[in-house]
VOKOLTI-476999 format. One record per residue (C-alpha): x, y, z; residue number from 1; residue in three letters. Coordinates in steps of 0.001 Angstrom, whole numbers. Layout:
! VOKOLTI-476999
+---------+---------+---------+-----+-----+
:      c1 :      c2 :      c3 :   n : res :
+---------+---------+---------+-----+-----+
:       X :       Y :       Z : NUM : ALA :
...
+---------+---------+---------+-----+-----+
This chain:
! VOKOLTI-476999
+---------+---------+---------+-----+-----+
:      c1 :      c2 :      c3 :   n : res :
+---------+---------+---------+-----+-----+
:   63186 :  -30770 :   38454 :   1 : MET :
:   63846 :  -29893 :   42050 :   2 : ARG :
:   66068 :  -30168 :   45057 :   3 : ALA :
:   64440 :  -30204 :   48484 :   4 : SER :
:   65453 :  -27648 :   51130 :   5 : PRO :
:   67664 :  -29066 :   53853 :   6 : ALA :
:   65786 :  -30347 :   56885 :   7 : ALA :
:   67897 :  -28176 :   59193 :   8 : SER :
:   66798 :  -24914 :   57572 :   9 : GLU :
:   64561 :  -22742 :   59764 :  10 : PRO :
:   60863 :  -22793 :   59006 :  11 : ARG :
:   58963 :  -19488 :   58824 :  12 : PRO :
:   56908 :  -18634 :   61855 :  13 : HIS :
:   53223 :  -19513 :   61330 :  14 : PRO :
:   51405 :  -16444 :   60116 :  15 : GLY :
:   54558 :  -14658 :   58985 :  16 : ARG :
:   54072 :  -13183 :   55480 :  17 : PRO :
:   55715 :  -15031 :   52634 :  18 : LEU :
:   58189 :  -12879 :   50723 :  19 : THR :
:   57635 :  -13048 :   46970 :  20 : VAL :
:   60513 :  -11779 :   44833 :  21 : LEU :
:   59012 :  -10825 :   41471 :  22 : LEU :
:   61492 :  -10815 :   38590 :  23 : ALA :
:   61735 :   -7996 :   36090 :  24 : ALA :
:   61888 :   -8628 :   33220 :  25 : PRO :
:   59585 :  -11605 :   32894 :  26 : ARG :
:   56774 :  -12756 :   30624 :  27 : GLY :
:   56034 :  -11721 :   27061 :  28 : PHE :
:   58949 :  -10764 :   24856 :  29 : CYS :
:   58621 :   -8521 :   21794 :  30 : ALA :
:   58416 :  -11504 :   19432 :  31 : GLY :
:   55565 :  -13101 :   21377 :  32 : VAL :
:   53661 :   -9822 :   21661 :  33 : GLU :
:   54028 :   -9344 :   17906 :  34 : ARG :
:   52868 :  -12884 :   17084 :  35 : ALA :
:   49766 :  -12646 :   19265 :  36 : ILE :
:   48912 :   -9202 :   17855 :  37 : GLU :
:   49221 :  -10596 :   14336 :  38 : ILE :
:   46595 :  -13268 :   15043 :  39 : VAL :
:   44333 :  -10724 :   16773 :  40 : GLU :
:   44570 :   -8299 :   13841 :  41 : LEU :
:   43919 :  -11072 :   11333 :  42 : ALA :
:   40797 :  -12081 :   13275 :  43 : LEU :
:   39592 :   -8474 :   13464 :  44 : GLU :
:   40136 :   -7735 :    9784 :  45 : HIS :
:   39326 :  -11028 :    8069 :  46 : TYR :
:   37018 :  -12516 :   10690 :  47 : GLY :
:   37154 :  -16087 :   11914 :  48 : PRO :
:   38264 :  -18627 :   11167 :  49 : PRO :
:   41933 :  -17671 :   10977 :  50 : VAL :
:   44136 :  -20736 :   10788 :  51 : TYR :
:   47420 :  -20831 :   12700 :  52 : VAL :
:   50062 :  -23345 :   11768 :  53 : ARG :
:   51190 :  -24822 :   15080 :  54 : HIS :
:   50660 :  -23054 :   18423 :  55 : ALA :
:   51325 :  -19362 :   17788 :  56 : ILE :
:   53468 :  -19409 :   20953 :  57 : VAL :
:   54046 :  -22250 :   23378 :  58 : HIS :
:   51520 :  -21367 :   26069 :  59 : ASN :
:   48275 :  -23224 :   26674 :  60 : THR :
:   46444 :  -20136 :   28023 :  61 : HIS :
:   47309 :  -18005 :   24991 :  62 : VAL :
:   46254 :  -20747 :   22580 :  63 : VAL :
:   42943 :  -21353 :   24390 :  64 : ALA :
:   42159 :  -17615 :   24433 :  65 : ASP :
:   42759 :  -17253 :   20694 :  66 : LEU :
:   40762 :  -20413 :   19970 :  67 : GLU :
:   37815 :  -18901 :   21817 :  68 : ALA :
:   38052 :  -15885 :   19517 :  69 : ARG :
:   38043 :  -17911 :   16310 :  70 : GLY :
:   41607 :  -19059 :   15686 :  71 : ALA :
:   41964 :  -22635 :   14456 :  72 : VAL :
:   45285 :  -24311 :   15190 :  73 : PHE :
:   46573 :  -26874 :   12709 :  74 : VAL :
:   49850 :  -28740 :   12380 :  75 : GLU :
:   49994 :  -28754 :    8593 :  76 : ASP :
:   49172 :  -26129 :    5993 :  77 : GLU :
:   47289 :  -28776 :    3993 :  78 : HIS :
:   44601 :  -28688 :    6709 :  79 : GLU :
:   43656 :  -25128 :    5717 :  80 : VAL :
:   40886 :  -24793 :    3118 :  81 : PRO :
:   41708 :  -23122 :    -181 :  82 : GLU :
:   41635 :  -19341 :     137 :  83 : GLY :
:   41934 :  -19505 :    3914 :  84 : GLY :
:   44022 :  -17204 :    6093 :  85 : ILE :
:   47003 :  -19003 :    7619 :  86 : VAL :
:   49407 :  -17508 :   10146 :  87 : VAL :
:   52863 :  -19036 :   10543 :  88 : PHE :
:   53797 :  -19263 :   14227 :  89 : SER :
:   56517 :  -17285 :   16006 :  90 : ALA :
:   58804 :  -20338 :   15835 :  91 : HIS :
:   59205 :  -20035 :   12077 :  92 : GLY :
:   58679 :  -22484 :    9227 :  93 : VAL :
:   60749 :  -24013 :    6457 :  94 : ALA :
:   60641 :  -22409 :    2989 :  95 : PRO :
:   58837 :  -25526 :    1741 :  96 : ALA :
:   55890 :  -24675 :    4002 :  97 : VAL :
:   55629 :  -21205 :    2483 :  98 : LYS :
:   55753 :  -22673 :   -1018 :  99 : ARG :
:   53035 :  -25166 :    -108 : 100 : ASN :
:   50826 :  -22381 :    1221 : 101 : ALA :
:   51209 :  -20434 :   -2001 : 102 : GLN :
:   50458 :  -23475 :   -4164 : 103 : GLN :
:   47379 :  -24229 :   -2042 : 104 : LEU :
:   46032 :  -20734 :   -2657 : 105 : GLY :
:   46286 :  -19671 :     979 : 106 : LEU :
:   46587 :  -16104 :    2245 : 107 : ASN :
:   49667 :  -16413 :    4438 : 108 : ALA :
:   50752 :  -14068 :    7220 : 109 : VAL :
:   54194 :  -14690 :    8702 : 110 : ASP :
:   54447 :  -14217 :   12492 : 111 : ALA :
:   57977 :  -15639 :   12714 : 112 : THR :
:   59966 :  -13819 :   15385 : 113 : CYS :
:   62528 :  -11557 :   13661 : 114 : PRO :
:   65266 :  -13099 :   15802 : 115 : LEU :
:   64381 :  -16532 :   14441 : 116 : VAL :
:   64355 :  -15081 :   10924 : 117 : THR :
:   67913 :  -13900 :   11591 : 118 : LYS :
:   68968 :  -17499 :   12283 : 119 : VAL :
:   67259 :  -18623 :    9057 : 120 : HIS :
:   69299 :  -16056 :    7139 : 121 : HIS :
:   72480 :  -17315 :    8786 : 122 : GLU :
:   71652 :  -20904 :    7843 : 123 : ALA :
:   71101 :  -20034 :    4198 : 124 : ARG :
:   74247 :  -17874 :    4083 : 125 : HIS :
:   76510 :  -20569 :    5501 : 126 : TYR :
:   74962 :  -23222 :    3247 : 127 : ALA :
:   75540 :  -21048 :     160 : 128 : GLU :
:   79188 :  -20680 :    1220 : 129 : GLU :
:   79596 :  -24459 :    1386 : 130 : GLY :
:   79772 :  -24877 :    5173 : 131 : TYR :
:   78558 :  -27810 :    7208 : 132 : THR :
:   76296 :  -26165 :    9768 : 133 : ILE :
:   76046 :  -27433 :   13338 : 134 : LEU :
:   72670 :  -26340 :   14677 : 135 : LEU :
:   72650 :  -26250 :   18486 : 136 : ILE :
:   69138 :  -27059 :   19602 : 137 : GLY :
:   66595 :  -29604 :   20760 : 138 : HIS :
:   65336 :  -32277 :   18396 : 139 : ALA :
:   61681 :  -31944 :   17469 : 140 : GLY :
:   61303 :  -28314 :   18537 : 141 : HIS :
:   59361 :  -26295 :   15955 : 142 : GLN :
:   62095 :  -23680 :   15700 : 143 : GLU :
:   64698 :  -26344 :   14986 : 144 : VAL :
:   62454 :  -27943 :   12349 : 145 : ILE :
:   61915 :  -24600 :   10626 : 146 : GLY :
:   65590 :  -23631 :   10731 : 147 : THR :
:   66711 :  -27012 :    9420 : 148 : THR :
:   64310 :  -26612 :    6501 : 149 : GLY :
:   66273 :  -23551 :    5357 : 150 : ASN :
:   69381 :  -25651 :    4656 : 151 : ALA :
:   68429 :  -29323 :    5044 : 152 : PRO :
:   71444 :  -30727 :    3200 : 153 : GLU :
:   73934 :  -28684 :    5221 : 154 : ALA :
:   72596 :  -28783 :    8795 : 155 : ILE :
:   73487 :  -31306 :   11482 : 156 : ILE :
:   71699 :  -31000 :   14835 : 157 : LEU :
:   73850 :  -31139 :   17974 : 158 : VAL :
:   72451 :  -30955 :   21496 : 159 : GLU :
:   75480 :  -31755 :   23669 : 160 : THR :
:   79298 :  -31676 :   23602 : 161 : PRO :
:   79109 :  -35454 :   23135 : 162 : GLU :
:   77162 :  -34902 :   19907 : 163 : ASP :
:   79896 :  -32549 :   18722 : 164 : VAL :
:   82554 :  -35170 :   19456 : 165 : ALA :
:   80679 :  -37764 :   17390 : 166 : ALA :
:   79744 :  -35625 :   14399 : 167 : VAL :
:   81359 :  -36265 :   11018 : 168 : GLU :
:   81853 :  -33446 :    8537 : 169 : VAL :
:   83137 :  -33358 :    4968 : 170 : ALA :
:   85686 :  -30594 :    5645 : 171 : ASP :
:   86720 :  -29673 :    9219 : 172 : PRO :
:   87883 :  -26294 :    7914 : 173 : ALA :
:   84393 :  -25467 :    6621 : 174 : LYS :
:   82212 :  -25725 :    9740 : 175 : VAL :
:   79788 :  -23118 :   11025 : 176 : ALA :
:   77381 :  -23097 :   13960 : 177 : TYR :
:   74034 :  -21473 :   14741 : 178 : ILE :
:   71684 :  -21850 :   17717 : 179 : SER :
:   68047 :  -22242 :   18615 : 180 : GLN :
:   67067 :  -18896 :   20135 : 181 : THR :
:   65435 :  -20242 :   23314 : 182 : THR :
:   68279 :  -22311 :   24750 : 183 : LEU :
:   69909 :  -21839 :   28104 : 184 : SER :
:   72762 :  -19403 :   27542 : 185 : VAL :
:   75135 :  -21572 :   29598 : 186 : ASP :
:   73990 :  -24693 :   27733 : 187 : GLU :
:   74668 :  -23121 :   24347 : 188 : ALA :
:   78075 :  -21788 :   25432 : 189 : GLU :
:   79129 :  -25261 :   26548 : 190 : THR :
:   78309 :  -26730 :   23144 : 191 : VAL :
:   79921 :  -23800 :   21298 : 192 : ILE :
:   83110 :  -24351 :   23321 : 193 : ALA :
:   83121 :  -27997 :   22256 : 194 : ALA :
:   82641 :  -26978 :   18611 : 195 : ILE :
:   85506 :  -24490 :   18751 : 196 : ARG :
:   87783 :  -27011 :   20443 : 197 : GLU :
:   87176 :  -29663 :   17795 : 198 : ARG :
:   86894 :  -27264 :   14843 : 199 : PHE :
:   89179 :  -24265 :   15565 : 200 : PRO :
:   88194 :  -22601 :   12276 : 201 : ASP :
:   84462 :  -22834 :   12975 : 202 : ALA :
:   82470 :  -19781 :   11964 : 203 : GLN :
:   79678 :  -18391 :   14130 : 204 : GLY :
:   77106 :  -15608 :   13875 : 205 : PRO :
:   78232 :  -12015 :   14368 : 206 : LYS :
:   75765 :  -11648 :   17227 : 207 : GLY :
:   74524 :  -14156 :   19779 : 208 : ASP :
:   71674 :  -16287 :   18417 : 209 : ASP :
:   70158 :  -16648 :   21893 : 210 : ILE :
:   67161 :  -14314 :   22107 : 211 : CYS :
:   67747 :  -11155 :   24168 : 212 : TYR :
:   64598 :  -11935 :   26176 : 213 : ALA :
:   65712 :  -15493 :   26854 : 214 : THR :
:   69038 :  -14224 :   28169 : 215 : GLN :
:   67456 :  -11447 :   30241 : 216 : ASN :
:   64966 :  -13822 :   31851 : 217 : ARG :
:   67704 :  -16304 :   32632 : 218 : GLN :
:   69846 :  -13567 :   34198 : 219 : ASP :
:   66895 :  -12485 :   36350 : 220 : ALA :
:   66241 :  -16108 :   37313 : 221 : THR :
:   69830 :  -16457 :   38552 : 222 : LYS :
:   69304 :  -13449 :   40822 : 223 : VAL :
:   66108 :  -14985 :   42207 : 224 : LEU :
:   67849 :  -18316 :   42749 : 225 : ALA :
:   70466 :  -16742 :   45000 : 226 : ARG :
:   67837 :  -15044 :   47171 : 227 : ARG :
:   64996 :  -17582 :   47306 : 228 : SER :
:   64113 :  -20837 :   49013 : 229 : ASP :
:   61916 :  -21729 :   46063 : 230 : LEU :
:   61709 :  -20478 :   42479 : 231 : VAL :
:   58479 :  -20747 :   40503 : 232 : LEU :
:   58550 :  -20277 :   36736 : 233 : VAL :
:   55164 :  -19683 :   35128 : 234 : VAL :
:   55024 :  -21270 :   31694 : 235 : GLY :
:   53752 :  -24259 :   29764 : 236 : SER :
:   55584 :  -27564 :   29517 : 237 : ASP :
:   55807 :  -27034 :   25742 : 238 : THR :
:   57810 :  -23827 :   26260 : 239 : SER :
:   61529 :  -24419 :   25766 : 240 : SER :
:   62623 :  -21100 :   27264 : 241 : ASN :
:   60434 :  -21651 :   30364 : 242 : SER :
:   61874 :  -25112 :   31004 : 243 : LYS :
:   65390 :  -23768 :   30596 : 244 : ARG :
:   64651 :  -21159 :   33291 : 245 : MET :
:   63924 :  -23917 :   35795 : 246 : VAL :
:   67238 :  -25562 :   34927 : 247 : GLU :
:   69015 :  -22211 :   35257 : 248 : VAL :
:   67481 :  -21632 :   38698 : 249 : ALA :
:   68652 :  -25001 :   40000 : 250 : LEU :
:   72154 :  -24603 :   38565 : 251 : LYS :
:   72352 :  -21124 :   40118 : 252 : ALA :
:   71709 :  -22558 :   43570 : 253 : GLY :
:   67964 :  -22443 :   44135 : 254 : ALA :
:   67077 :  -25139 :   46717 : 255 : PRO :
:   63986 :  -25938 :   44635 : 256 : ALA :
:   62499 :  -24789 :   41340 : 257 : ALA :
:   59342 :  -25763 :   39485 : 258 : TYR :
:   57609 :  -25013 :   36203 : 259 : LEU :
:   53926 :  -24243 :   36725 : 260 : ILE :
:   51284 :  -23668 :   34082 : 261 : ASP :
:   49014 :  -21726 :   36453 : 262 : ARG :
:   48377 :  -20940 :   40132 : 263 : ALA :
:   46566 :  -24179 :   40898 : 264 : ASP :
:   49673 :  -26124 :   39846 : 265 : SER :
:   51392 :  -25130 :   43106 : 266 : ILE :
:   51588 :  -27961 :   45648 : 267 : ARG :
:   51336 :  -27216 :   49358 : 268 : ASP :
:   54365 :  -29356 :   50187 : 269 : ASP :
:   56568 :  -27186 :   47962 : 270 : TRP :
:   56000 :  -24290 :   50368 : 271 : LEU :
:   56860 :  -26168 :   53549 : 272 : GLU :
:   59795 :  -24454 :   55236 : 273 : GLY :
:   59851 :  -21716 :   52599 : 274 : VAL :
:   60178 :  -18062 :   53602 : 275 : ALA :
:   61028 :  -16545 :   50206 : 276 : THR :
:   59606 :  -17458 :   46812 : 277 : VAL :
:   61211 :  -16209 :   43607 : 278 : GLY :
:   58558 :  -15742 :   40915 : 279 : LEU :
:   59113 :  -15282 :   37194 : 280 : THR :
:   57627 :  -16382 :   33879 : 281 : SER :
:   58722 :  -17547 :   30470 : 282 : GLY :
:   58659 :  -15350 :   27381 : 283 : ALA :
:   55353 :  -16828 :   26181 : 284 : SER :
:   53446 :  -16609 :   29494 : 285 : ALA :
:   50889 :  -13787 :   29963 : 286 : PRO :
:   51333 :  -11699 :   33098 : 287 : ASP :
:   47785 :  -12356 :   34275 : 288 : LEU :
:   48938 :  -15890 :   35140 : 289 : LEU :
:   51695 :  -14397 :   37299 : 290 : VAL :
:   49158 :  -12165 :   39028 : 291 : ARG :
:   47027 :  -15242 :   39715 : 292 : ASP :
:   50012 :  -16896 :   41396 : 293 : VAL :
:   50621 :  -13829 :   43553 : 294 : ILE :
:   46960 :  -13822 :   44607 : 295 : GLU :
:   47114 :  -17534 :   45443 : 296 : ALA :
:   50223 :  -17061 :   47583 : 297 : LEU :
:   48716 :  -13996 :   49271 : 298 : ALA :
:   45605 :  -16007 :   50156 : 299 : ALA :
:   47635 :  -18448 :   52241 : 300 : ARG :
:   47841 :  -18054 :   56042 : 301 : PRO :
:   50080 :  -15090 :   56791 : 302 : GLY :
:   49678 :  -13601 :   53322 : 303 : GLY :
:   52531 :  -12470 :   51104 : 304 : ALA :
:   54672 :   -9378 :   50585 : 305 : VAL :
:   55787 :   -8741 :   46998 : 306 : VAL :
:   59140 :   -7197 :   46175 : 307 : GLU :
:   60102 :   -6478 :   42562 : 308 : THR :
:   63642 :   -7440 :   41596 : 309 : VAL :
:   64728 :   -5281 :   38643 : 310 : ASP :
:   67619 :   -6860 :   36759 : 311 : VAL :
:   67567 :   -5238 :   33334 : 312 : VAL :
:   65202 :   -2884 :   31509 : 313 : GLU :
:   63684 :   -4047 :   28235 : 314 : GLU :
:   62463 :   -1699 :   25523 : 315 : ASP :
:   62180 :   -3797 :   22383 : 316 : MET :
:   59483 :   -3665 :   19728 : 317 : HIS :
:   59180 :   -5488 :   16403 : 318 : PHE :
:   57201 :   -4078 :   13491 : 319 : ALA :
:   54210 :   -5959 :   12126 : 320 : LEU :
:   54419 :   -7664 :    8711 : 321 : PRO :
:   53867 :   -5246 :    5832 : 322 : ALA :
:   50600 :   -6866 :    4734 : 323 : ASN :
:   49115 :   -6220 :    8200 : 324 : LEU :
:   50550 :   -2719 :    8601 : 325 : ARG :
:   48524 :   -1706 :    5549 : 326 : ARG :
:   45233 :   -2812 :    7114 : 327 : LEU :
:   43027 :       3 :    8495 : 328 : PRO :
:   42543 :   -1931 :   11744 : 329 : VAL :
:   46294 :   -2075 :   12268 : 330 : ALA :
:   46599 :    1699 :   11998 : 331 : HIS :
:   43776 :    2141 :   14486 : 332 : ALA :
:   45776 :     444 :   17223 : 333 : ARG :
+---------+---------+---------+-----+-----+
C-alpha cells in the first residue's frame, strides 16, 4: 500500500539530517500489555510449558520472545495435554472453547482484552433480546471468530456497505450492530451509516466498540500523514490494527505509507526524495522495534533528528484475571 512522491518534489540535500516525527501514543495498548503479562506470570508461577491458544497478540517478535521463554502456541485447545495450563489470547474465544478446555481438564487463564469482552457481552445481550446482529469486521480474524461464537445463530458478518445492502434479516425492526475493536474508525463509521440508512431502527452499543488505543493511534497517524513525506508503521502483517494504520495514513494524505515488521524491512528506494518520515507502531508492537527503526534511520548518511508528536495522552490499565492476582508472583510485581 503506497503512493509514490511526485517527481517534482524537492529532494533533501545530501547529508542533511532526516526528520523523524515520532507519534505519541504508539505501540502497546493496555490490553496487549495485560495479555503479555498474563503469559509471563503464568510461566513464572507454573513453569514451562504454558500453552497459548493462538498468538497471544498479533506480533511476530512478541510471539518469538515468549516461545523462547517456554510458551507453546497452539491453534486448538485439544492440542494441550490434560492438566496443562492454557492461556486464551487477547482476541478472545467462543464460549465453546472455554467449555472444551474445562471438559479436557485444562487449567485455563483468560487473557481476552476487556474491550473485546465488552463486545461479547453486547452480542449475547442482543441475541437474548431477539435481534439479528450485524457484526462489522474482517472474515477469519480471531476476534471475529470469538465474537461470532457468542451468538452464532444471531450474527451476520458485514465488512462493507455493499454487504449491508445485500444482507437479509428476519425482522428489519429488530437489527443491532457491533464492531471488531481493531477496525479503522472511518471504515466502521461508513458501514454503520449504511446500516442506519437501511435499518433506521438499528440498535448499537452505548459506547464505541472501536478500541480507544486503535482510535488514538489512528488519530496520531493522521497527524503524521499531514506532515510527512513517508509514514512507517511498525507492526506485523497479522495485526489488523497495524494494517488499518497504513490505510489511514494514505487516506489522510501521506504520499507513501508502509507496514514494516522491523528495521531491516525498510527499502532504500522508499527514502529517495524523503525529508520527513512519520514513525508509529501498532498496538501489539513493542517499542524496542521502533527504537531499532530510529537507529537504522540515524545510521544513514546525514543522520536523523527525532521530534515527538504528542496527540493524546493515554493512561489506561486493565486488572489481571482474579486467578493470577491471587498468585504470590503477581503481588511481587
